[in-house]
Structures are given as structure tokens and as C-alpha cells.
KEKE-3310 file (N, C-alpha, C; in steps of 0.2 Angstrom, whole numbers, plus 5000, padded with zeros to 4 digits):
npx = (5067:5076:5088:5086:5086:5101:5105:5101:5110:5124:5123:5121:5134:5142:5140:5145:5158:5168:5183:5187:5194:5189:5177:5176:5182:5171:5162:5167:5168:5154:5148:5157:5150:5136:5138:5142:5131:5122:5125:5126:5112:5106:5112:5106:5093:5093:5096:5083:5074:5080:5077:5066:5063:5053:5056:5070:5067:5058:5068:5078:5072:5068:5080:5086:5076:5080:5092:5091:5083:5094:5102:5095:5096:5108:5108:5101:5110:5121:5114:5113:5125:5129:5123:5129:5125:5130)
npy = (4855:4851:4858:4871:4873:4870:4880:4892:4888:4890:4904:4910:4906:4913:4926:4940:4938:4933:4930:4938:4929:4917:4918:4919:4905:4897:4902:4896:4882:4881:4883:4872:4861:4864:4863:4850:4842:4847:4840:4828:4825:4828:4817:4807:4808:4806:4793:4787:4791:4781:4768:4755:4747:4745:4745:4751:4763:4770:4770:4777:4790:4794:4796:4805:4816:4818:4823:4835:4842:4845:4853:4863:4868:4872:4882:4892:4894:4901:4911:4919:4922:4929:4940:4943:4940:4929)
npz = (5014:5024:5017:5016:5030:5030:5023:5030:5041:5037:5033:5045:5051:5046:5047:5040:5042:5038:5029:5013:5005:5011:5007:4993:4991:4995:4986:4973:4977:4978:4965:4958:4964:4960:4945:4944:4948:4940:4929:4933:4935:4924:4916:4923:4919:4905:4905:4913:4901:4893:4899:4900:4910:4924:4938:4937:4932:4942:4952:4945:4944:4957:4962:4955:4958:4970:4969:4962:4972:4980:4970:4968:4979:4980:4971:4977:4988:4979:4974:4985:4988:4979:4981:4991:5003:5012)
capx = (5067:5084:5091:5083:5091:5107:5106:5101:5116:5128:5123:5122:5140:5147:5139:5150:5164:5171:5189:5186:5196:5184:5170:5177:5183:5165:5158:5170:5165:5146:5151:5159:5145:5131:5138:5143:5125:5119:5128:5123:5103:5105:5112:5098:5087:5094:5095:5077:5073:5082:5076:5059:5062:5050:5061:5075:5063:5058:5074:5082:5067:5068:5087:5087:5074:5084:5098:5088:5083:5103:5105:5091:5098:5115:5107:5099:5115:5123:5111:5113:5132:5130:5118:5134:5121:5133)
capy = (4857:4850:4862:4879:4873:4870:4887:4896:4888:4895:4912:4912:4904:4918:4934:4945:4940:4928:4933:4936:4922:4911:4919:4916:4899:4896:4902:4892:4876:4880:4884:4868:4857:4866:4860:4843:4840:4848:4835:4822:4825:4828:4810:4802:4809:4801:4785:4787:4792:4775:4763:4751:4743:4751:4747:4755:4769:4771:4771:4783:4795:4794:4798:4811:4821:4820:4827:4841:4845:4847:4858:4869:4872:4875:4888:4896:4898:4905:4918:4923:4923:4935:4945:4945:4937:4924)
capz = (5022:5026:5012:5019:5037:5029:5021:5037:5045:5031:5034:5053:5053:5040:5046:5038:5047:5034:5024:5007:5002:5012:5003:4988:4991:4995:4980:4969:4979:4976:4957:4955:4965:4955:4938:4945:4952:4934:4924:4935:4935:4915:4913:4926:4914:4899:4910:4913:4894:4889:4902:4899:4915:4928:4943:4937:4930:4949:4954:4943:4945:4963:4964:4951:4961:4976:4967:4961:4978:4981:4963:4968:4988:4979:4966:4982:4990:4974:4972:4991:4990:4974:4984:4998:5011:5013)
cpx = (5074:5089:5093:5088:5098:5110:5108:5108:5122:5129:5124:5129:5144:5145:5144:5156:5168:5176:5186:5189:5192:5179:5170:5179:5176:5160:5161:5168:5156:5146:5151:5153:5139:5131:5138:5135:5120:5120:5124:5115:5102:5106:5108:5094:5087:5093:5087:5073:5073:5078:5069:5059:5060:5055:5066:5071:5063:5064:5078:5079:5068:5075:5089:5080:5076:5088:5097:5085:5090:5103:5102:5092:5104:5114:5105:5105:5120:5121:5112:5120:5132:5127:5122:5129:5127:5140)
cpy = (4856:4856:4870:4878:4874:4878:4891:4895:4890:4901:4914:4910:4908:4925:4939:4944:4935:4931:4932:4933:4918:4909:4917:4907:4893:4895:4897:4884:4874:4879:4875:4862:4859:4862:4854:4841:4842:4843:4830:4819:4825:4819:4805:4804:4806:4795:4785:4787:4784:4770:4761:4747:4747:4751:4752:4762:4773:4774:4777:4788:4798:4799:4804:4817:4823:4823:4834:4845:4849:4854:4863:4872:4874:4883:4894:4899:4903:4910:4923:4925:4929:4940:4949:4944:4933:4926)
cpz = (5023:5022:5015:5026:5036:5028:5026:5040:5043:5035:5041:5055:5050:5042:5045:5041:5043:5030:5018:5003:5003:5009:4997:4986:4991:4989:4975:4971:4977:4969:4955:4958:4961:4948:4939:4944:4944:4929:4927:4933:4927:4914:4918:4922:4907:4900:4908:4906:4892:4891:4899:4906:4922:4935:4944:4935:4937:4952:4953:4945:4952:4964:4960:4957:4967:4975:4965:4965:4980:4976:4965:4976:4984:4975:4971:4985:4986:4973:4979:4991:4983:4977:4991:5005:5015:5016)
residu = (MET:GLU:ILE:GLU:VAL:PHE:ARG:LYS:GLN:LEU:ILE:ASP:ALA:ASN:LEU:LYS:MET:ALA:SER:SER:ALA:LYS:LYS:GLU:MET:LEU:SER:GLU:ASP:LEU:VAL:ILE:ALA:TYR:GLU:ALA:LEU:ASP:ARG:ILE:THR:ASP:ASN:LEU:GLY:GLU:LEU:ILE:ASP:GLU:THR:ASN:ASP:THR:ASP:LYS:LEU:VAL:TYR:TYR:ALA:GLN:MET:ARG:GLY:GLU:LEU:CYS:SER:HIS:PHE:ASN:GLY:ILE:ALA:MET:LEU:LEU:GLU:ASP:HIS:SER:GLN:ASP:ILE:LEU)
# end
């Protein structure tokens, strides 16, 4: 839910008034964040597979779930950007 609010705030703040350089910079930043979260969630997935400690398993799974939410939010922003909504 917080991601959707953030997404709408970005759209409202950029109502076609942003320069093309600003839009390009936003797109590059989103791609970098997307790729970083992809690697982090993959690494946490590997840690989950390797651990036998229940406490660590719960911690890693919770952290991975939260990061996946952000990852999905960034994917939505990238899609909006490619459709020239931002």
C-alpha cells in the first residue's frame, strides 16, 4: 500500500513538467534499484535454502518478502515510465 502511495506521489509531482534529462535520470535510478533488489532478494533466497535455523529462516523470509514488495513497486514505476506516465 505504501508503494502505491509513493508511486502516485511521483506521478503527481511529475505531471509532464519534468525535463527529459530528469526523466532519464529517474529511469536510470529505478533500473539500478531494480537490479540491486533483484540481486539482494536472490541472495536472501539462497540463504533461506541453506539455513536450518528456524529463527534465521523466519528473519530471512520476512526480509525477503519486504524487499520483494519494493522490487515489485519499482517494476511498476519502470512500467509507468516506459509508458510515459511519469
